[in-house]
N, CA, C and O atoms as a printed pandas DataFrame, in Angstrom:
     atom_number atom_name residue_name chain_id  residue_number  x_coord  y_coord  z_coord
0              1         N          MET        A               1 -118.668  -37.169  146.194
1              2        CA          MET        A               1 -118.264  -36.564  144.942
2              3         C          MET        A               1 -118.463  -35.054  145.056
3              4         O          MET        A               1 -119.501  -34.582  145.519
4              5         N          MET        A               2 -117.470  -34.327  144.635
5              6        CA          MET        A               2 -117.559  -32.872  144.604
6              7         C          MET        A               2 -117.732  -32.423  143.163
7              8         O          MET        A               2 -117.154  -33.005  142.246
8              9         N          TYR        A               3 -118.528  -31.388  142.974
9             10        CA          TYR        A               3 -118.650  -30.757  141.664
10            11         C          TYR        A               3 -117.791  -29.505  141.713
11            12         O          TYR        A               3 -116.735  -29.523  142.345
12            13         N          LEU        A               4 -118.188  -28.460  141.093
13            14        CA          LEU        A               4 -117.395  -27.230  141.115
14            15         C          LEU        A               4 -117.733  -26.404  142.342
15            16         O          LEU        A               4 -118.864  -26.416  142.826
16            17         N          LYS        A               5 -116.744  -25.694  142.832
17            18        CA          LYS        A               5 -116.911  -24.924  144.062
18            19         C          LYS        A               5 -117.755  -23.672  143.838
19            20         O          LYS        A               5 -117.651  -22.989  142.820
20            21         N          ASN        A               6 -118.584  -23.409  144.824
21            22        CA          ASN        A               6 -119.340  -22.159  144.922
22            23         C          ASN        A               6 -120.260  -21.867  143.743
23            24         O          ASN        A               6 -120.390  -20.710  143.342
24            25         N          VAL        A               7 -120.896  -22.883  143.183
25            26        CA          VAL        A               7 -121.828  -22.637  142.084
26            27         C          VAL        A               7 -123.241  -23.161  142.362
27            28         O          VAL        A               7 -124.159  -22.871  141.595
28            29         N          SER        A               8 -123.431  -23.911  143.418
29            30        CA          SER        A               8 -124.734  -24.512  143.692
30            31         C          SER        A               8 -125.789  -23.463  144.021
31            32         O          SER        A               8 -125.512  -22.469  144.692
32            33         N          THR        A               9 -126.993  -23.704  143.539
33            34        CA          THR        A               9 -128.124  -22.823  143.830
34            35         C          THR        A               9 -128.927  -23.307  145.045
35            36         O          THR        A               9 -129.957  -22.722  145.378
36            37         N          LEU        A              10 -128.464  -24.364  145.700
37            38        CA          LEU        A              10 -129.152  -24.943  146.857
38            39         C          LEU        A              10 -129.221  -23.948  148.010
39            40         O          LEU        A              10 -128.235  -23.297  148.356
40            41         N          GLU        A              11 -130.420  -23.848  148.599
41            42        CA          GLU        A              11 -130.619  -23.016  149.780
42            43         C          GLU        A              11 -131.441  -23.788  150.799
43            44         O          GLU        A              11 -132.417  -24.451  150.448
44            45         N          LEU        A              12 -131.042  -23.698  152.062
45            46        CA          LEU        A              12 -131.742  -24.348  153.165
46            47         C          LEU        A              12 -132.282  -23.282  154.104
47            48         O          LEU        A              12 -131.532  -22.443  154.602
48            49         N          ASN        A              13 -133.598  -23.320  154.344
49            50        CA          ASN        A              13 -134.237  -22.427  155.303
50            51         C          ASN        A              13 -134.465  -23.248  156.574
51            52         O          ASN        A              13 -135.445  -23.986  156.676
52            53         N          VAL        A              14 -133.551  -23.113  157.541
53            54        CA          VAL        A              14 -133.621  -23.938  158.750
54            55         C          VAL        A              14 -134.867  -23.662  159.577
55            56         O          VAL        A              14 -135.286  -24.518  160.358
56            57         N          GLU        A              15 -135.464  -22.499  159.425
57            58        CA          GLU        A              15 -136.692  -22.188  160.164
58            59         C          GLU        A              15 -137.853  -23.065  159.710
59            60         O          GLU        A              15 -138.765  -23.331  160.492
60            61         N          ASN        A              16 -137.832  -23.518  158.460
61            62        CA          ASN        A              16 -138.898  -24.382  157.948
62            63         C          ASN        A              16 -138.599  -25.864  158.145
63            64         O          ASN        A              16 -139.491  -26.697  157.982
64            65         N          CYS        A              17 -137.362  -26.204  158.493
65            66        CA          CYS        A              17 -136.969  -27.613  158.625
66            67         C          CYS        A              17 -137.542  -28.214  159.898
67            68         O          CYS        A              17 -137.387  -27.660  160.986
68            69         N          THR        A              18 -138.213  -29.365  159.745
69            70        CA          THR        A              18 -138.787  -30.069  160.895
70            71         C          THR        A              18 -137.918  -31.235  161.337
71            72         O          THR        A              18 -138.209  -31.880  162.345
72            73         N          GLY        A              19 -136.848  -31.511  160.589
73            74        CA          GLY        A              19 -135.963  -32.608  160.939
74            75         C          GLY        A              19 -136.492  -33.968  160.537
75            76         O          GLY        A              19 -136.109  -34.976  161.131
76            77         N          CYS        A              20 -137.362  -34.020  159.542
77            78        CA          CYS        A              20 -137.934  -35.302  159.128
78            79         C          CYS        A              20 -136.883  -36.207  158.469
79            80         O          CYS        A              20 -137.007  -37.431  158.513
80            81         N          GLY        A              21 -135.849  -35.607  157.859
81            82        CA          GLY        A              21 -134.775  -36.390  157.257
82            83         C          GLY        A              21 -135.033  -36.902  155.856
83            84         O          GLY        A              21 -134.216  -37.647  155.314
84            85         N          ARG        A              22 -136.137  -36.525  155.266
85            86        CA          ARG        A              22 -136.461  -37.012  153.914
86            87         C          ARG        A              22 -135.394  -36.589  152.907
87            88         O          ARG        A              22 -135.041  -37.367  152.021
88            89         N          CYS        A              23 -134.883  -35.378  153.032
89            90        CA          CYS        A              23 -133.845  -34.898  152.112
90            91         C          CYS        A              23 -132.589  -35.760  152.206
91            92         O          CYS        A              23 -131.928  -36.013  151.198
92            93         N          ILE        A              24 -132.269  -36.203  153.396
93            94        CA          ILE        A              24 -131.111  -37.082  153.584
94            95         C          ILE        A              24 -131.340  -38.396  152.847
95            96         O          ILE        A              24 -130.424  -38.932  152.223
96            97         N          ASP        A              25 -132.557  -38.910  152.920
97            98        CA          ASP        A              25 -132.893  -40.181  152.268
98            99         C          ASP        A              25 -132.811  -40.115  150.751
99           100         O          ASP        A              25 -132.391  -41.081  150.114
100          101         N          VAL        A              26 -133.209  -38.983  150.159
101          102        CA          VAL        A              26 -133.314  -38.917  148.699
102          103         C          VAL        A              26 -132.087  -38.314  148.010
103          104         O          VAL        A              26 -131.953  -38.434  146.792
104          105         N          CYS        A              27 -131.205  -37.683  148.747
105          106        CA          CYS        A              27 -130.042  -37.031  148.138
106          107         C          CYS        A              27 -129.022  -38.075  147.675
107          108         O          CYS        A              27 -128.538  -38.864  148.486
108          109         N          PRO        A              28 -128.690  -38.088  146.378
109          110        CA          PRO        A              28 -127.760  -39.091  145.863
110          111         C          PRO        A              28 -126.292  -38.810  146.185
111          112         O          PRO        A              28 -125.440  -39.664  145.939
112          113         N          HIS        A              29 -125.976  -37.629  146.730
113          114        CA          HIS        A              29 -124.577  -37.281  146.978
114          115         C          HIS        A              29 -124.288  -36.880  148.414
115          116         O          HIS        A              29 -123.294  -36.206  148.682
116          117         N          ASN        A              30 -125.146  -37.288  149.336
117          118        CA          ASN        A              30 -124.919  -37.044  150.762
118          119         C          ASN        A              30 -124.585  -35.591  151.074
119          120         O          ASN        A              30 -123.593  -35.296  151.741
120          121         N          VAL        A              31 -125.421  -34.703  150.587
121          122        CA          VAL        A              31 -125.219  -33.275  150.810
122          123         C          VAL        A              31 -125.616  -32.881  152.235
123          124         O          VAL        A              31 -125.088  -31.912  152.780
124          125         N          PHE        A              32 -126.542  -33.628  152.838
125          126        CA          PHE        A              32 -127.125  -33.250  154.125
126          127         C          PHE        A              32 -126.743  -34.197  155.247
127          128         O          PHE        A              32 -126.362  -35.345  155.018
128          129         N          GLU        A              33 -126.858  -33.677  156.487
129          130        CA          GLU        A              33 -126.741  -34.507  157.686
130          131         C          GLU        A              33 -127.683  -33.958  158.740
131          132         O          GLU        A              33 -128.099  -32.802  158.670
132          133         N          MET        A              34 -128.018  -34.784  159.713
133          134        CA          MET        A              34 -128.881  -34.378  160.807
134          135         C          MET        A              34 -128.008  -33.841  161.939
135          136         O          MET        A              34 -127.009  -34.457  162.307
136          137         N          ALA        A              35 -128.391  -32.694  162.485
137          138        CA          ALA        A              35 -127.672  -32.097  163.611
138          139         C          ALA        A              35 -128.686  -31.393  164.505
139          140         O          ALA        A              35 -129.390  -30.486  164.062
140          141         N          ASP        A              36 -128.754  -31.811  165.748
141          142        CA          ASP        A              36 -129.680  -31.196  166.701
142          143         C          ASP        A              36 -131.116  -31.170  166.202
143          144         O          ASP        A              36 -131.788  -30.141  166.278
144          145         N          ARG        A              37 -131.581  -32.296  165.694
145          146        CA          ARG        A              37 -132.956  -32.485  165.216
146          147         C          ARG        A              37 -133.358  -31.564  164.071
147          148         O          ARG        A              37 -134.537  -31.258  163.890
148          149         N          THR        A              38 -132.374  -31.129  163.309
149          150        CA          THR        A              38 -132.630  -30.379  162.087
150          151         C          THR        A              38 -131.544  -30.757  161.081
151          152         O          THR        A              38 -130.505  -31.306  161.449
152          153         N          VAL        A              39 -131.790  -30.464  159.847
153          154        CA          VAL        A              39 -130.842  -30.815  158.789
154          155         C          VAL        A              39 -129.857  -29.672  158.600
155          156         O          VAL        A              39 -130.199  -28.500  158.758
156          157         N          ARG        A              40 -128.644  -30.032  158.264
157          158        CA          ARG        A              40 -127.662  -29.028  157.866
158          159         C          ARG        A              40 -126.974  -29.506  156.597
159          160         O          ARG        A              40 -126.953  -30.702  156.303
160          161         N          VAL        A              41 -126.419  -28.572  155.856
161          162        CA          VAL        A              41 -125.728  -28.889  154.609
162          163         C          VAL        A              41 -124.276  -29.212  154.929
163          164         O          VAL        A              41 -123.552  -28.386  155.484
164          165         N          LEU        A              42 -123.860  -30.421  154.574
165          166        CA          LEU        A              42 -122.454  -30.811  154.755
166          167         C          LEU        A              42 -121.552  -30.067  153.787
167          168         O          LEU        A              42 -120.506  -29.546  154.175
168          169         N          SER        A              43 -121.963  -30.021  152.516
169          170        CA          SER        A              43 -121.165  -29.351  151.495
170          171         C          SER        A              43 -122.054  -28.961  150.318
171          172         O          SER        A              43 -122.648  -29.820  149.667
172          173         N          TYR        A              44 -122.139  -27.676  150.052
173          174        CA          TYR        A              44 -122.880  -27.212  148.887
174          175         C          TYR        A              44 -122.210  -27.676  147.600
175          176         O          TYR        A              44 -122.871  -27.838  146.573
176          177         N          ASP        A              45 -120.901  -27.889  147.657
177          178        CA          ASP        A              45 -120.157  -28.298  146.466
178          179         C          ASP        A              45 -120.457  -29.729  146.029
179          180         O          ASP        A              45 -120.082  -30.118  144.924
180          181         N          ARG        A              46 -121.115  -30.509  146.856
181          182        CA          ARG        A              46 -121.537  -31.864  146.480
182          183         C          ARG        A              46 -122.842  -31.870  145.693
183          184         O          ARG        A              46 -123.150  -32.846  145.009
184          185         N          CYS        A              47 -123.609  -30.790  145.785
185          186        CA          CYS        A              47 -124.946  -30.737  145.192
186          187         C          CYS        A              47 -124.881  -30.715  143.670
187          188         O          CYS        A              47 -124.201  -29.877  143.077
188          189         N          MET        A              48 -125.604  -31.657  143.041
189          190        CA          MET        A              48 -125.657  -31.709  141.576
190          191         C          MET        A              48 -126.933  -31.077  141.035
191          192         O          MET        A              48 -127.235  -31.177  139.845
192          193         N          GLU        A              49 -127.670  -30.431  141.916
193          194        CA          GLU        A              49 -128.873  -29.682  141.561
194          195         C          GLU        A              49 -129.941  -30.534  140.873
195          196         O          GLU        A              49 -130.596  -30.081  139.935
196          197         N          CYS        A              50 -130.110  -31.768  141.346
197          198        CA          CYS        A              50 -131.123  -32.652  140.758
198          199         C          CYS        A              50 -132.533  -32.284  141.202
199          200         O          CYS        A              50 -133.499  -32.575  140.496
200          201         N          GLY        A              51 -132.661  -31.646  142.365
201          202        CA          GLY        A              51 -133.968  -31.215  142.857
202          203         C          GLY        A              51 -134.700  -32.233  143.708
203          204         O          GLY        A              51 -135.811  -31.956  144.160
204          205         N          ALA        A              52 -134.121  -33.402  143.945
205          206        CA          ALA        A              52 -134.804  -34.435  144.731
206          207         C          ALA        A              52 -135.131  -33.957  146.140
207          208         O          ALA        A              52 -136.212  -34.245  146.654
208          209         N          CYS        A              53 -134.225  -33.240  146.762
209          210        CA          CYS        A              53 -134.465  -32.766  148.129
210          211         C          CYS        A              53 -135.639  -31.794  148.172
211          212         O          CYS        A              53 -136.519  -31.912  149.024
212          213         N          MET        A              54 -135.647  -30.840  147.256
213          214        CA          MET        A              54 -136.706  -29.835  147.219
214          215         C          MET        A              54 -138.067  -30.472  146.922
215          216         O          MET        A              54 -139.067  -30.131  147.555
216          217         N          MET        A              55 -138.101  -31.388  145.967
217          218        CA          MET        A              55 -139.370  -32.023  145.592
218          219         C          MET        A              55 -139.919  -32.910  146.698
219          220         O          MET        A              55 -141.123  -33.165  146.737
220          221         N          ASN        A              56 -139.062  -33.387  147.598
221          222        CA          ASN        A              56 -139.510  -34.266  148.671
222          223         C          ASN        A              56 -139.643  -33.572  150.018
223          224         O          ASN        A              56 -139.987  -34.220  151.007
224          225         N          CYS        A              57 -139.380  -32.283  150.080
225          226        CA          CYS        A              57 -139.523  -31.533  151.328
226          227         C          CYS        A              57 -140.929  -30.946  151.391
227          228         O          CYS        A              57 -141.256  -30.009  150.663
228          229         N          ALA        A              58 -141.742  -31.501  152.257
229          230        CA          ALA        A              58 -143.133  -31.055  152.395
230          231         C          ALA        A              58 -143.247  -29.732  153.148
231          232         O          ALA        A              58 -144.338  -29.171  153.253
232          233         N          PHE        A              59 -142.131  -29.232  153.671
233          234        CA          PHE        A              59 -142.174  -28.052  154.519
234          235         C          PHE        A              59 -141.534  -26.819  153.876
235          236         O          PHE        A              59 -141.472  -25.758  154.497
236          237         N          GLY        A              60 -141.064  -26.953  152.646
237          238        CA          GLY        A              60 -140.484  -25.827  151.926
238          239         C          GLY        A              60 -139.168  -25.334  152.487
239          240         O          GLY        A              60 -138.830  -24.159  152.339
240          241         N          ALA        A              61 -138.421  -26.214  153.127
241          242        CA          ALA        A              61 -137.148  -25.813  153.726
242          243         C          ALA        A              61 -136.016  -25.754  152.707
243          244         O          ALA        A              61 -134.976  -25.151  152.971
244          245         N          LEU        A              62 -136.209  -26.370  151.553
245          246        CA          LEU        A              62 -135.133  -26.436  150.553
246          247         C          LEU        A              62 -135.575  -25.859  149.228
247          248         O          LEU        A              62 -136.697  -26.087  148.776
248          249         N          THR        A              63 -134.680  -25.111  148.613
249          250        CA          THR        A              63 -134.902  -24.632  147.250
250          251         C          THR        A              63 -133.618  -24.865  146.459
251          252         O          THR        A              63 -132.515  -24.752  146.993
252          253         N          VAL        A              64 -133.780  -25.185  145.201
253          254        CA          VAL        A              64 -132.655  -25.362  144.296
254          255         C          VAL        A              64 -133.184  -25.192  142.878
255          256         O          VAL        A              64 -134.292  -25.625  142.564
256          257         N          SER        A              65 -132.398  -24.571  142.039
257          258        CA          SER        A              65 -132.776  -24.434  140.631
258          259         C          SER        A              65 -132.344  -25.707  139.929
259          260         O          SER        A              65 -131.233  -25.796  139.408
260          261         N          LYS        A              66 -133.232  -26.690  139.920
261          262        CA          LYS        A              66 -132.880  -27.996  139.370
262          263         C          LYS        A              66 -132.648  -27.928  137.866
263          264         O          LYS        A              66 -133.341  -27.219  137.136
264          265         N          GLY        A              67 -131.647  -28.693  137.429
265          266        CA          GLY        A              67 -131.347  -28.785  136.012
266          267         C          GLY        A              67 -130.618  -27.590  135.449
267          268         O          GLY        A              67 -130.657  -27.357  134.241
268          269         N          VAL        A              68 -129.946  -26.816  136.308
269          270        CA          VAL        A              68 -129.177  -25.665  135.829
270          271         C          VAL        A              68 -127.724  -25.813  136.247
271          272         O          VAL        A              68 -127.374  -26.702  137.024
272          273         N          GLY        A              69 -126.903  -24.951  135.733
273          274        CA          GLY        A              69 -125.527  -24.882  136.197
274          275         C          GLY        A              69 -124.640  -25.977  135.672
275          276         O          GLY        A              69 -125.001  -26.729  134.767
276          277         N          CYS        A              70 -123.476  -26.046  136.262
277          278        CA          CYS        A              70 -122.431  -26.943  135.792
278          279         C          CYS        A              70 -122.785  -28.411  135.944
279          280         O          CYS        A              70 -122.431  -29.221  135.087
280          281         N          ALA        A              71 -123.475  -28.770  137.017
281          282        CA          ALA        A              71 -123.809  -30.175  137.212
282          283         C          ALA        A              71 -124.643  -30.696  136.052
283          284         O          ALA        A              71 -124.398  -31.784  135.532
284          285         N          SER        A              72 -125.613  -29.918  135.662
285          286        CA          SER        A              72 -126.448  -30.317  134.536
286          287         C          SER        A              72 -125.623  -30.411  133.258
287          288         O          SER        A              72 -125.800  -31.340  132.470
288          289         N          ALA        A              73 -124.720  -29.449  133.051
289          290        CA          ALA        A              73 -123.876  -29.456  131.856
290          291         C          ALA        A              73 -122.983  -30.687  131.823
291          292         O          ALA        A              73 -122.794  -31.289  130.767
292          293         N          ILE        A              74 -122.437  -31.062  132.964
293          294        CA          ILE        A              74 -121.571  -32.236  133.046
294          295         C          ILE        A              74 -122.349  -33.506  132.731
295          296         O          ILE        A              74 -121.874  -34.360  131.982
296          297         N          ILE        A              75 -123.538  -33.633  133.299
297          298        CA          ILE        A              75 -124.364  -34.816  133.079
298          299         C          ILE        A              75 -124.791  -34.919  131.612
299          300         O          ILE        A              75 -124.681  -35.985  131.007
300          301         N          ILE        A              76 -125.274  -33.820  131.045
301          302        CA          ILE        A              76 -125.714  -33.828  129.648
302          303         C          ILE        A              76 -124.538  -34.112  128.723
303          304         O          ILE        A              76 -124.682  -34.853  127.751
304          305         N          GLY        A              77 -123.373  -33.530  129.013
305          306        CA          GLY        A              77 -122.174  -33.790  128.217
306          307         C          GLY        A              77 -121.770  -35.252  128.258
307          308         O          GLY        A              77 -121.373  -35.822  127.242
308          309         N          ALA        A              78 -121.871  -35.861  129.438
309          310        CA          ALA        A              78 -121.527  -37.278  129.566
310          311         C          ALA        A              78 -122.488  -38.159  128.781
311          312         O          ALA        A              78 -122.069  -39.126  128.145
312          313         N          ILE        A              79 -123.764  -37.832  128.824
313          314        CA          ILE        A              79 -124.774  -38.611  128.098
314          315         C          ILE        A              79 -124.573  -38.486  126.589
315          316         O          ILE        A              79 -124.650  -39.475  125.859
316          317         N          ARG        A              80 -124.318  -37.277  126.138
317          318        CA          ARG        A              80 -124.163  -37.025  124.701
318          319         C          ARG        A              80 -122.757  -37.293  124.180
319          320         O          ARG        A              80 -122.547  -37.349  122.968
320          321         N          GLY        A              81 -121.785  -37.461  125.088
321          322        CA          GLY        A              81 -120.403  -37.659  124.680
322          323         C          GLY        A              81 -119.759  -36.378  124.180
323          324         O          GLY        A              81 -118.877  -36.416  123.323
324          325         N          THR        A              82 -120.198  -35.235  124.716
325          326        CA          THR        A              82 -119.666  -33.939  124.320
326          327         C          THR        A              82 -119.055  -33.235  125.526
327          328         O          THR        A              82 -119.192  -33.689  126.662
328          329         N          GLU        A              83 -118.387  -32.131  125.263
329          330        CA          GLU        A              83 -117.865  -31.307  126.358
330          331         C          GLU        A              83 -119.037  -30.662  127.097
331          332         O          GLU        A              83 -120.056  -30.350  126.480
332          333         N          PRO        A              84 -118.907  -30.458  128.417
333          334        CA          PRO        A              84 -119.972  -29.783  129.156
334          335         C          PRO        A              84 -120.059  -28.319  128.774
335          336         O          PRO        A              84 -119.058  -27.604  128.799
336          337         N          VAL        A              85 -121.255  -27.874  128.421
337          338        CA          VAL        A              85 -121.504  -26.478  128.100
338          339         C          VAL        A              85 -122.782  -26.066  128.817
339          340         O          VAL        A              85 -123.849  -26.635  128.587
340          341         N          CYS        A              86 -122.660  -25.070  129.689
341          342        CA          CYS        A              86 -123.841  -24.658  130.447
342          343         C          CYS        A              86 -124.579  -23.498  129.799
343          344         O          CYS        A              86 -125.713  -23.205  130.177
344          345         N          GLY        A              87 -123.959  -22.831  128.828
345          346        CA          GLY        A              87 -124.641  -21.764  128.117
346          347         C          GLY        A              87 -124.770  -20.470  128.874
347          348         O          GLY        A              87 -125.646  -19.664  128.561
348          349         N          CYS        A              88 -123.918  -20.238  129.873
349          350        CA          CYS        A              88 -124.059  -19.018  130.658
350          351         C          CYS        A              88 -122.947  -18.011  130.393
351          352         O          CYS        A              88 -122.821  -17.028  131.123
352          353         N          CYS        A              89 -122.151  -18.237  129.373
353          354        CA          CYS        A              89 -121.085  -17.287  129.053
354          355         C          CYS        A              89 -121.602  -16.243  128.075
355          356         O          CYS        A              89 -122.414  -16.533  127.196
356          357         N          ASP        A              90 -121.115  -15.030  128.250
357          358        CA          ASP        A              90 -121.557  -13.930  127.393
358          359         C          ASP        A              90 -120.877  -13.954  126.029
359          360         O          ASP        A              90 -121.471  -13.548  125.030
360          361         N          ASP        A              91 -119.636  -14.429  125.986
361          362        CA          ASP        A              91 -118.900  -14.366  124.735
362          363         C          ASP        A              91 -117.900  -15.511  124.625
363          364         O          ASP        A              91 -117.825  -16.354  125.519
364          365         N          ASP        A              92 -117.136  -15.550  123.545
365          366        CA          ASP        A              92 -116.166  -16.606  123.304
366          367         C          ASP        A              92 -114.982  -16.555  124.267
367          368         O          ASP        A              92 -114.216  -17.515  124.351
368          369         N          GLU        A              93 -114.823  -15.458  124.987
369          370        CA          GLU        A              93 -113.707  -15.319  125.915
370          371         C          GLU        A              93 -114.047  -15.860  127.300
371          372         O          GLU        A              93 -113.218  -15.799  128.208
372          373         N          GLY        A              94 -115.245  -16.384  127.467
373          374        CA          GLY        A              94 -115.624  -16.995  128.739
374          375         C          GLY        A              94 -116.041  -16.020  129.818
375          376         O          GLY        A              94 -115.887  -16.309  131.004
376          377         N          THR        A              95 -116.560  -14.884  129.434
377          378        CA          THR        A              95 -117.052  -13.934  130.420
378          379         C          THR        A              95 -118.298  -14.531  131.079
379          380         O          THR        A              95 -119.299  -14.806  130.417
380          381         N          VAL        A              96 -118.214  -14.719  132.373
381          382        CA          VAL        A              96 -119.289  -15.376  133.106
382          383         C          VAL        A              96 -120.432  -14.401  133.358
383          384         O          VAL        A              96 -120.221  -13.260  133.768
384          385         N          SER        A              97 -121.651  -14.881  133.103
385          386        CA          SER        A              97 -122.811  -14.017  133.298
386          387         C          SER        A              97 -123.644  -14.369  134.519
387          388         O          SER        A              97 -124.599  -13.656  134.828
388          389         N          GLY        A              98 -123.315  -15.439  135.220
389          390        CA          GLY        A              98 -124.121  -15.789  136.374
390          391         C          GLY        A              98 -123.571  -16.960  137.154
391          392         O          GLY        A              98 -122.605  -17.592  136.727
392          393         N          PRO        A              99 -124.185  -17.265  138.317
393          394        CA          PRO        A              99 -123.737  -18.399  139.124
394          395         C          PRO        A              99 -124.029  -19.712  138.420
395          396         O          PRO        A              99 -124.942  -19.791  137.599
396          397         N          GLY        A             100 -123.274  -20.717  138.730
397          398        CA          GLY        A             100 -123.489  -22.030  138.151
398          399         C          GLY        A             100 -122.871  -22.171  136.777
399          400         O          GLY        A             100 -123.280  -23.040  136.008
400          401         N          CYS        A             101 -121.897  -21.337  136.449
401          402        CA          CYS        A             101 -121.304  -21.356  135.111
402          403         C          CYS        A             101 -120.045  -22.205  135.086
403          404         O          CYS        A             101 -119.211  -22.116  135.987
404          405         N          CYS        A             102 -119.905  -23.029  134.050
405          406        CA          CYS        A             102 -118.722  -23.877  133.926
406          407         C          CYS        A             102 -117.720  -23.315  132.927
407          408         O          CYS        A             102 -116.738  -23.984  132.603
408          409         N          CYS        A             103 -117.941  -22.129  132.443
409          410        CA          CYS        A             103 -117.035  -21.521  131.454
410          411         C          CYS        A             103 -115.761  -21.044  132.113
411          412         O          CYS        A             103 -114.882  -20.506  131.440
């Protein structure tokens, strides 16, 4: 599943990655794969910013601003039965104020 392009806050520090594969195990959208005994990101656009990878990485190789951006807005909108609103627009014309905006 792909979300919106170029909005994920996910970052991978390959220098800290030990290749344990825990992030691969816990990621619900197959964002990661193993390559040469270290993890690499298959697609940042798959990341829903749930934070499971970061919370399960004992080596600090992953960071993500969990619960922000469009993925969170889409999930909350689906639960509430409303349109997704991420709250990152400056005005009614949809002027974007930051990354992860669905406006």
